[in-house]
C-alpha positions in Angstrom: 130.3 -87.9 94.5 127.4 -86.5 92.5 127.5 -83.2 94.4 131.3 -82.9 93.7 130.7 -83.5 90.0 127.9 -80.9 90.0 130.3 -78.3 91.7 133.1 -79.0 89.2 130.8 -78.9 86.2 129.5 -75.5 87.4 133.0 -74.1 87.9 133.9 -75.4 84.4 130.9 -73.6 83.0 132.0 -70.3 84.6 135.5 -70.8 83.2 134.1 -71.4 79.7 132.4 -68.1 79.8 135.6 -66.2 80.8 138.3 -68.0 78.7 138.2 -65.5 75.8 139.1 -62.6 78.2 142.7 -61.6 78.4 142.7 -60.8 82.1 140.4 -62.7 84.5 139.7 -61.7 88.1 138.4 -64.4 90.5 136.5 -63.3 93.6 135.6 -66.0 96.1 133.1 -65.4 98.8 130.9 -67.3 101.4 129.0 -67.0 104.6 127.8 -69.4 107.2 124.6 -68.1 108.6 123.1 -69.5 111.8 119.6 -69.0 113.1 119.8 -68.4 116.8 116.3 -67.8 118.3 114.4 -68.3 121.4 110.8 -69.4 120.7 107.9 -69.3 123.0 104.8 -70.7 121.5 101.6 -72.3 122.9 100.6 -75.3 120.8 97.4 -75.6 122.7 98.1 -79.3 123.4 97.6 -79.2 127.2 99.4 -81.3 129.7 101.4 -84.4 128.8 101.3 -87.8 130.6 103.6 -86.5 133.3 101.2 -83.6 134.1 103.4 -80.9 132.7 103.1 -78.7 129.7 104.8 -79.9 126.5 108.0 -78.1 125.4 106.6 -75.1 123.8 109.6 -73.0 124.6 113.2 -73.5 123.5 116.3 -72.3 121.8 116.7 -72.8 118.1 120.1 -73.1 116.6 120.3 -74.2 113.0 122.2 -73.6 109.7 120.1 -71.3 107.6 119.1 -72.0 104.0 120.8 -68.9 102.8 124.2 -70.0 103.9 126.3 -69.8 100.7 129.7 -70.0 99.0 130.5 -69.0 95.5 132.8 -67.1 93.1 132.4 -64.1 90.7 134.6 -64.2 87.7 135.2 -61.0 85.7 136.8 -60.7 82.3 137.0 -57.7 80.0 133.5 -58.0 78.5 132.4 -61.3 80.1 131.4 -62.3 83.6 130.4 -65.5 85.4 129.0 -66.4 88.7 128.5 -69.6 90.6 126.9 -69.8 94.0 125.9 -72.8 96.0 123.6 -72.8 99.0 124.3 -75.2 102.0 121.8 -76.3 104.6 121.6 -79.2 107.1 120.9 -81.8 104.5 121.9 -80.7 101.0 123.9 -78.5 98.7 121.9 -76.6 96.0 122.8 -74.2 93.2 121.6 -70.7 93.9 123.2 -68.8 91.0 125.0 -70.2 88.0 125.3 -67.8 85.1 127.5 -66.1 82.5 127.0 -62.6 81.0 128.4 -60.6 78.1 128.5 -56.9 78.0 128.3 -55.8 74.3 128.2 -52.1 74.9 124.6 -51.1 74.6 123.3 -53.9 76.8 124.3 -57.0 78.8 123.1 -60.5 77.9 122.9 -63.0 80.8 122.4 -66.7 80.4 121.8 -69.1 83.3 120.3 -69.2 86.7 119.9 -65.7 88.3 117.3 -63.6 90.1 114.3 -62.7 87.9 113.6 -59.1 87.0 110.6 -59.0 89.4 112.6 -59.9 92.5 112.5 -57.2 95.1 114.2 -57.2 98.5 112.7 -54.5 100.6 113.1 -55.9 104.1 115.9 -57.2 106.3 113.6 -58.6 108.9 115.1 -61.5 110.7 112.1 -63.8 111.4 110.0 -65.2 108.7 106.2 -64.6 108.5 105.7 -68.4 107.9 107.8 -69.3 110.9 111.0 -69.9 108.9 114.2 -68.1 109.8 115.5 -65.1 107.8 112.7 -65.0 105.2 112.9 -61.2 104.8 109.1 -61.0 104.4 109.4 -62.6 101.0 106.0 -63.5 99.4 104.3 -61.2 101.8 103.4 -58.1 99.7 106.5 -58.0 97.7 107.4 -59.5 94.3 109.8 -62.4 94.4 110.4 -64.4 91.3 113.1 -66.6 92.9 116.3 -67.6 91.0 115.4 -69.4 87.8 117.2 -70.4 84.6 116.8 -67.6 82.0 118.1 -65.5 79.2 118.1 -61.9 80.4 118.8 -58.6 78.5 119.7 -55.6 80.6 119.7 -52.0 79.4 120.9 -49.9 82.3 118.2 -50.3 85.0 115.7 -52.1 82.7 115.7 -55.9 82.4 113.6 -58.2 80.2 114.0 -62.0 80.5 112.7 -65.3 79.0 112.4 -67.5 82.0 
Protein backbone atom coordinates (compact mmCIF):
# COMPACT_ATOMS: atom_id res chain seq x y z
CA UNK A 1 0.00 0.00 0.00
CA UNK A 2 2.85 2.36 0.85
CA UNK A 3 4.45 1.77 -2.57
CA UNK A 4 1.16 2.48 -4.32
CA UNK A 5 0.73 5.74 -2.40
CA UNK A 6 4.29 6.74 -3.33
CA UNK A 7 3.60 6.09 -7.02
CA UNK A 8 0.31 8.03 -6.92
CA UNK A 9 1.96 10.94 -5.09
CA UNK A 10 4.74 11.07 -7.68
CA UNK A 11 2.28 11.11 -10.56
CA UNK A 12 0.30 13.87 -8.83
CA UNK A 13 3.53 15.88 -8.52
CA UNK A 14 4.20 15.53 -12.24
CA UNK A 15 0.62 16.61 -13.01
CA UNK A 16 0.98 19.66 -10.76
CA UNK A 17 3.95 20.85 -12.80
CA UNK A 18 2.06 20.50 -16.07
CA UNK A 19 -1.43 21.82 -15.20
CA UNK A 20 -0.76 25.40 -16.34
CA UNK A 21 0.08 24.23 -19.85
CA UNK A 22 -2.70 24.32 -22.42
CA UNK A 23 -1.70 21.15 -24.25
CA UNK A 24 -0.08 18.32 -22.34
CA UNK A 25 1.53 15.28 -23.96
CA UNK A 26 2.05 12.11 -21.93
CA UNK A 27 4.68 9.59 -23.04
CA UNK A 28 4.78 6.35 -21.04
CA UNK A 29 7.74 3.99 -21.30
CA UNK A 30 9.28 1.01 -19.62
CA UNK A 31 11.70 -1.84 -20.02
CA UNK A 32 12.21 -5.16 -18.27
CA UNK A 33 15.91 -5.94 -18.32
CA UNK A 34 17.11 -9.42 -17.56
CA UNK A 35 20.65 -10.44 -16.73
CA UNK A 36 21.48 -13.69 -18.50
CA UNK A 37 25.02 -14.83 -17.86
CA UNK A 38 27.06 -17.96 -17.57
CA UNK A 39 29.61 -17.60 -14.82
CA UNK A 40 32.67 -19.73 -14.35
CA UNK A 41 34.60 -18.77 -11.21
CA UNK A 42 36.95 -20.64 -8.91
CA UNK A 43 36.27 -19.71 -5.32
CA UNK A 44 39.32 -21.65 -4.17
CA UNK A 45 37.29 -23.62 -1.66
CA UNK A 46 38.43 -27.08 -2.77
CA UNK A 47 36.32 -30.19 -2.60
CA UNK A 48 33.12 -30.48 -0.62
CA UNK A 49 32.12 -33.40 1.65
CA UNK A 50 31.00 -35.47 -1.37
CA UNK A 51 34.50 -35.20 -2.89
CA UNK A 52 33.44 -32.94 -5.75
CA UNK A 53 34.16 -29.28 -6.41
CA UNK A 54 31.57 -26.78 -5.18
CA UNK A 55 29.30 -25.18 -7.77
CA UNK A 56 31.56 -22.49 -9.16
CA UNK A 57 29.85 -22.53 -12.57
CA UNK A 58 26.30 -21.68 -13.36
CA UNK A 59 23.70 -19.74 -15.26
CA UNK A 60 22.54 -16.44 -13.76
CA UNK A 61 19.06 -15.17 -14.65
CA UNK A 62 17.82 -12.22 -12.67
CA UNK A 63 15.87 -9.01 -13.05
CA UNK A 64 18.39 -6.18 -13.30
CA UNK A 65 18.32 -3.11 -11.10
CA UNK A 66 17.90 -0.84 -14.13
CA UNK A 67 14.52 -2.29 -15.06
CA UNK A 68 12.21 0.71 -15.16
CA UNK A 69 8.86 2.23 -16.00
CA UNK A 70 7.91 5.87 -16.14
CA UNK A 71 6.31 8.79 -17.91
CA UNK A 72 7.45 12.02 -19.52
CA UNK A 73 4.94 14.85 -19.44
CA UNK A 74 5.41 17.79 -21.78
CA UNK A 75 3.56 21.08 -21.73
CA UNK A 76 4.26 24.33 -23.59
CA UNK A 77 6.99 25.59 -21.22
CA UNK A 78 6.89 22.95 -18.48
CA UNK A 79 7.93 19.33 -18.35
CA UNK A 80 7.77 16.58 -15.78
CA UNK A 81 9.23 13.14 -15.45
CA UNK A 82 8.59 10.24 -13.14
CA UNK A 83 10.56 6.99 -13.38
CA UNK A 84 10.60 4.02 -11.05
CA UNK A 85 13.13 1.20 -10.87
CA UNK A 86 12.03 -2.35 -10.20
CA UNK A 87 14.18 -5.18 -8.92
CA UNK A 88 13.58 -8.54 -7.27
CA UNK A 89 12.67 -7.05 -3.89
CA UNK A 90 11.61 -3.40 -4.21
CA UNK A 91 10.36 -0.46 -6.24
CA UNK A 92 12.47 2.71 -6.02
CA UNK A 93 12.27 6.17 -7.53
CA UNK A 94 14.92 6.76 -10.19
CA UNK A 95 13.80 10.15 -11.54
CA UNK A 96 11.11 12.48 -10.25
CA UNK A 97 11.28 16.08 -11.42
CA UNK A 98 9.62 19.04 -13.05
CA UNK A 99 11.22 21.71 -15.21
CA UNK A 100 10.34 25.13 -16.56
CA UNK A 101 11.86 26.58 -19.72
CA UNK A 102 11.81 30.37 -19.40
CA UNK A 103 13.61 31.16 -22.63
CA UNK A 104 17.22 31.84 -21.67
CA UNK A 105 17.52 28.75 -19.45
CA UNK A 106 15.68 25.81 -17.96
CA UNK A 107 15.09 25.36 -14.23
CA UNK A 108 14.69 21.78 -13.00
CA UNK A 109 13.57 20.85 -9.48
CA UNK A 110 13.55 17.26 -8.22
CA UNK A 111 15.48 14.04 -8.56
CA UNK A 112 17.59 13.86 -11.73
CA UNK A 113 21.08 12.92 -12.95
CA UNK A 114 23.70 15.31 -11.58
CA UNK A 115 25.70 17.49 -13.99
CA UNK A 116 28.87 15.38 -13.47
CA UNK A 117 27.26 12.09 -14.59
CA UNK A 118 28.93 10.65 -17.68
CA UNK A 119 27.97 7.46 -19.47
CA UNK A 120 30.83 6.49 -21.76
CA UNK A 121 30.50 2.72 -21.85
CA UNK A 122 27.83 0.23 -22.71
CA UNK A 123 29.68 -2.76 -21.30
CA UNK A 124 27.42 -5.51 -20.17
CA UNK A 125 29.26 -6.99 -17.18
CA UNK A 126 30.10 -4.87 -14.16
CA UNK A 127 33.63 -4.46 -12.84
CA UNK A 128 32.46 -5.29 -9.31
CA UNK A 129 30.70 -8.46 -10.45
CA UNK A 130 27.27 -6.82 -10.75
CA UNK A 131 25.28 -7.02 -13.93
CA UNK A 132 25.13 -4.13 -16.40
CA UNK A 133 27.19 -1.63 -14.42
CA UNK A 134 28.49 0.16 -17.57
CA UNK A 135 31.88 0.62 -15.87
CA UNK A 136 30.36 3.26 -13.56
CA UNK A 137 32.70 4.45 -10.81
CA UNK A 138 35.70 3.01 -12.69
CA UNK A 139 37.43 6.03 -14.19
CA UNK A 140 34.28 7.99 -15.02
CA UNK A 141 32.30 10.61 -13.16
CA UNK A 142 28.97 9.41 -11.88
CA UNK A 143 27.10 11.58 -9.44
CA UNK A 144 24.04 9.34 -9.43
CA UNK A 145 20.46 10.65 -9.35
CA UNK A 146 19.88 13.08 -6.48
CA UNK A 147 17.38 15.69 -5.39
CA UNK A 148 18.50 19.05 -6.77
CA UNK A 149 17.73 22.43 -8.22
CA UNK A 150 19.45 22.60 -11.61
CA UNK A 151 19.81 25.49 -14.03
CA UNK A 152 20.70 24.64 -17.64
CA UNK A 153 21.98 27.09 -20.26
CA UNK A 154 22.35 25.12 -23.48
CA UNK A 155 24.98 22.48 -22.72
CA UNK A 156 26.11 24.05 -19.40
CA UNK A 157 24.47 22.96 -16.15
CA UNK A 158 24.89 24.10 -12.56
CA UNK A 159 23.06 22.51 -9.65
CA UNK A 160 22.50 22.78 -5.90
CA UNK A 161 22.41 19.15 -4.82
